[in-house]
ROBA-329396 format. One line per 5 residues: for each residue x, y, z of C-alpha. Coordinates in pm, 1 decimal, always signed. Each point is the difference from the previous one (the first is absolute). Layout:
BEGIN
X:Y:Z | ...
This chain:
BEGIN
-21.9:-3.5:-16.3 | +133.0:+348.5:-33.5 | +149.1:+159.3:+326.3 | +214.5:+284.6:+69.4 | +364.1:-77.2:+53.0
+17.8:+87.8:+376.8 | -97.5:-323.4:+145.7 | +242.1:-228.9:-268.7 | +314.9:+225.1:+75.9 | -27.7:+15.3:+349.2
-23.4:-393.9:+2.8 | +306.7:-20.4:-208.5 | +184.8:+279.3:+168.6 | -35.4:-227.6:+344.3 | +85.7:-308.8:-199.3
+292.0:+164.9:-182.4 | -174.9:-126.0:-308.6 | -62.2:+205.7:-339.0 | -305.2:+91.2:-170.6 | +24.7:+37.3:-355.4
-144.0:+277.5:-211.6 | -42.7:-126.7:-397.7 | -96.9:+239.9:-235.3 | -270.7:-49.5:-245.0 | -55.0:+143.8:-346.6
-279.4:-197.5:-142.1 | -289.3:-242.3:+88.5 | +246.8:-327.8:-80.7 | +277.2:+152.9:+228.0 | -246.2:+62.1:+268.5
-173.1:-366.1:-15.5 | +342.4:-169.0:-10.6 | +124.6:+172.6:+292.9 | -271.8:-45.0:+192.1 | -49.6:-358.6:-78.5
+356.9:-76.4:+98.3 | +2.8:+201.0:+324.7 | -361.0:-205.3:+77.7 | +176.2:-317.0:-103.2 | +287.7:+36.7:+271.7
-219.6:+167.8:+238.9 | +163.2:+328.4:+52.7 | -137.7:+330.1:+34.7 | +118.3:+270.5:-295.5 | -3.7:+345.5:-81.3
-108.1:+57.2:-375.3 | +187.8:+330.2:-85.4 | -130.6:+241.6:-275.7 | +182.7:+317.9:-152.0 | -181.6:+293.7:-105.7
+101.5:-114.7:-352.4 | -133.5:-330.3:+27.9 | -337.1:+136.2:+126.3 | -7.4:+238.4:-319.7 | +79.7:-326.6:-224.3
-263.7:-211.8:+177.1 | -279.6:+278.0:-35.2 | +28.8:+162.2:+332.8 | -52.5:-13.6:+382.8 | -338.3:-162.2:+22.3
+97.4:-275.0:-275.6 | +277.0:-113.7:+149.8 | -208.8:-29.9:+371.1 | -280.9:-170.5:-185.5 | +219.0:-236.5:-166.4
+212.3:-105.7:+310.4 | -356.5:-19.5:+193.0 | -111.6:-220.9:-268.4 | +294.3:-220.2:-67.0 | +0.6:-53.8:+415.8
-367.4:-113.3:-28.6 | -3.1:-228.9:-294.3 | +291.7:-147.4:+38.5 | -68.3:-91.0:+353.2 | +322.9:+160.5:+135.4
+24.5:-61.9:+397.4 | +334.3:+182.3:+69.7 | +6.2:+330.4:+114.8 | +55.8:+250.1:-296.6 | +74.6:+373.4:+41.4
-41.2:+233.4:-304.1 | +276.6:+282.6:-10.5 | +48.1:+295.3:-182.7 | +373.0:-4.8:-57.0 | +192.4:+350.9:-17.4
-295.1:+230.4:-15.0 | +123.0:+364.5:-92.9 | -269.2:+176.5:+149.9 | -291.5:+72.5:+273.9 | -224.0:-49.1:-276.9
+144.6:-311.9:-121.2 | -62.5:-158.8:+355.9 | -351.6:+153.0:+32.4 | -91.3:-177.1:-346.1 | +154.5:-331.9:+87.3
-189.5:-14.2:+337.3 | -311.7:+109.9:-125.3 | +14.4:-300.8:-253.2 | +64.2:-268.0:+294.4 | +375.5:-11.7:+17.7
+89.3:-153.4:+356.9 | +318.6:+207.9:+9.4 | +203.5:+303.9:-159.5 | +348.7:+95.6:-53.2 | +87.3:+363.9:-29.7
+328.0:+70.7:-135.5 | +137.1:+321.8:+127.4 | +341.9:-89.9:+6.7 | +130.4:+262.9:-260.7 | -176.7:+263.3:+190.2
+227.5:+178.6:+284.8 | -47.6:-177.3:+327.3 | -247.1:+253.7:+144.2 | -211.3:-14.8:-327.1 | +10.6:-390.6:-20.3
-116.8:+1.1:+370.0 | -283.9:+242.6:-82.5 | -148.8:-181.7:-297.4 | +29.4:-316.0:+191.2 | -178.1:+110.9:+286.3
-296.5:+108.5:-241.9 | -42.0:-335.3:-115.3 | +39.5:-182.9:+350.2 | -325.3:+257.7:+96.4 | -186.4:-110.2:-311.3
+69.4:-353.7:+74.8 | -0.7:-64.1:+398.6 | -398.6:-5.7:-7.3 | -53.9:-232.9:-312.0 | +174.8:-291.9:+119.5
+305.1:+58.9:-242.7 | +393.1:-47.8:+43.8 | +237.5:+273.0:-84.2 | +373.0:-69.0:-124.4 | +208.3:+260.8:-86.4
+369.7:+40.4:-96.6 | +307.9:+192.7:+128.4 | +333.8:+15.5:-150.3 | +109.8:+18.7:-360.5 | -46.2:-364.4:-161.2
+215.4:-50.2:-352.1 | -144.6:-126.7:-293.1 | +91.7:-148.1:-349.4 | -31.4:+234.3:-271.1 | +128.4:+32.2:-334.3
+321.3:+153.4:+111.5 | +76.8:-290.2:+234.9 | -18.2:-58.3:+364.6 | -102.2:+292.9:+206.8 | +118.9:-39.4:+368.0
-220.3:+205.2:+255.3 | +89.0:+117.5:+361.0 | -79.4:-227.7:+293.7 | -218.3:+158.8:+260.5 | +138.9:+11.1:+361.8
-142.0:-122.7:+314.9 | -92.9:+333.6:+157.4 | -194.0:+97.9:-315.0 | -202.5:-307.7:-64.0 | -99.0:-3.2:+374.0
-73.9:+345.7:-5.1 | -198.5:-43.3:-321.2 | -221.6:-302.9:+135.4 | -49.7:+172.7:+326.6 | -142.8:+334.8:-172.3
-197.0:-161.7:-263.7 | -160.8:-309.9:+207.4 | +23.0:-214.7:-323.4 | -44.9:-371.2:+20.6 | +323.3:-93.7:-187.0
+280.6:+164.3:-162.3 | +208.3:-37.6:-293.4 | +363.1:+87.5:+120.3 | +305.9:+34.8:-284.5 | +243.9:-256.6:+106.4
+213.5:-45.0:-288.4 | -259.0:-172.0:-283.1 | -127.9:+117.5:-292.5 | -314.2:+20.2:-217.0 | +12.7:-252.3:-299.4
+235.7:-291.4:-61.2 | +346.2:+15.6:+128.4 | +257.1:-273.2:-123.7 | +284.4:+120.9:+188.5 | +77.1:+25.0:+397.6
-179.7:+249.0:+188.1 | +131.3:+147.0:+287.0 | -282.6:-69.9:+267.5 | +20.8:+154.0:+338.7 | -106.3:-295.6:+229.5
+129.6:+171.9:+267.3 | -234.6:+270.9:-57.2 | -264.5:-244.2:-65.8 | +31.0:-142.1:+366.2 | +40.6:+320.8:+169.2
-326.9:+126.8:-172.9 | -191.2:-333.4:+94.0 | +101.6:+3.4:+360.6 | -72.5:+372.0:+41.7 | -355.3:+53.4:-199.9
-316.3:-191.0:+91.5 | -126.1:-2.6:-357.4 | +108.6:-225.5:-267.6 | +295.6:+41.3:-228.7 | -71.0:-18.8:-380.3
+275.3:-37.3:-249.5 | -87.0:+105.3:-345.1 | +191.2:-136.8:-315.4 | +29.5:-338.9:+127.0 | +20.5:-120.3:-340.1
+325.2:-95.2:-127.1 | +138.8:-110.3:+324.7 | +48.3:-371.8:+73.2 | -203.2:-183.4:+254.1 | +287.5:-39.0:+209.3
+17.2:+398.1:+44.3 | -363.7:+56.1:+56.9 | +18.7:-265.3:+254.2 | +284.8:+181.4:+153.0 | -202.3:+305.2:-21.6
-294.1:-134.6:+172.9 | +237.6:-150.2:+267.1 | +120.7:+354.0:+48.3 | -340.8:+155.1:+70.6 | -177.3:+27.0:-356.7
-374.5:-93.9:-0.5 | -146.8:+83.9:-306.7 | +186.2:-56.3:-342.7 | -119.5:+136.3:-315.9 | +27.2:-184.9:-323.6
-85.3:+105.6:-348.5 | +292.3:-9.3:-253.6 | +77.2:-351.7:+55.1 | -342.8:-109.8:-89.0 | +9.8:+235.8:-309.5
+315.8:-110.4:-111.6 | -102.4:-401.6:+55.3 | -299.7:+53.7:-165.9 | +94.8:+184.7:-291.1 | +296.2:-263.3:-65.8
-250.1:-309.3:+13.8 | -231.6:+188.3:-262.4 | +272.5:+97.9:-235.7 | +109.6:-376.1:+0.0 | -376.1:-110.3:-44.0
-25.5:+257.1:-301.1 | +282.3:-120.6:-170.3 | -88.2:-375.7:+28.4 | -366.4:+85.7:-105.7 | +41.2:+301.5:-262.2
-413.5:-43.7:-106.7 | -140.5:+31.4:+329.7 | -233.8:+277.1:+16.9 | -179.5:-53.3:+256.8 | +56.5:+239.7:+304.1
-85.9:-238.6:+271.9 | +270.1:-261.6:-129.3 | +221.2:+270.2:+16.5 | -11.4:+184.3:+300.7 | -68.4:-366.8:+157.0
+308.4:-162.2:-118.4 | +181.4:+241.0:+276.4 | -224.1:-169.1:+291.8 | +247.9:-235.5:+136.4 | +271.5:+231.5:-15.8
-214.2:+263.5:+235.2 | -77.3:-259.1:+224.1 | +354.9:-136.0:+25.3 | +116.4:+319.2:+86.5 | -259.6:+55.8:+264.8
+36.4:-341.6:+148.2 | +403.2:+70.0:-14.1 | -18.6:+312.1:+217.2 | -256.1:-116.2:+243.1 | +256.3:-313.6:+85.7
+233.0:+230.8:+164.5 | -210.8:-16.1:+280.1 | +48.7:-384.9:+15.6
């Protein structure tokens, strides 16, 4: 059933486990992720970016799709529908109105005080509607056309102040990962992760989980990470499988067969990541 992420993350933090957020892009991806997580009997967070929401038709479409799949597929595990990297108060408003259970407001590019004020507005909006709020502090890097762009890690003091002043339910702190798939060795600050986890009451979120080995992810969880976001790993695995299928079946025009050819690739990524909890 659809729930907010507070309970699942609280339990995961207590048990030193990870809850995974897998980003969705269409009906098929949503179905495959739900089926695999239900099969493995683990809670899951379905992350949806503003770009994916626009592509899929809007906030109400995404919410209705998720609610309907959970009902018709008889999904028993807990599912949270989460706005990923919401860029504005208005975006969060639309997600909450549509039935999202959790929102992330990303003001990390703003000066600290402006980020705090923006996040506080979202927290005030969400607190009476049983909606969880995640926010980000620090400058996280990314993989762009010019190669790797390393961000700036947050500090323990800044993160503690950020969580205290905003009242958020979970925090994404910059600890050395990047958005996108990174093939080299990242300089993840495990000591910072542990310090944050020991000092903060709220769960820590790891953005940029794609491209990291399961051993690295497990070490992050052991250091104190509670939520891990995965997007690019699924995109890459799915696209490679679909390209292979099209090369082997050039006459196929049925979109269901084309999209569906990547089903097992998606499910394999989901199962592999979840396995780090074992």
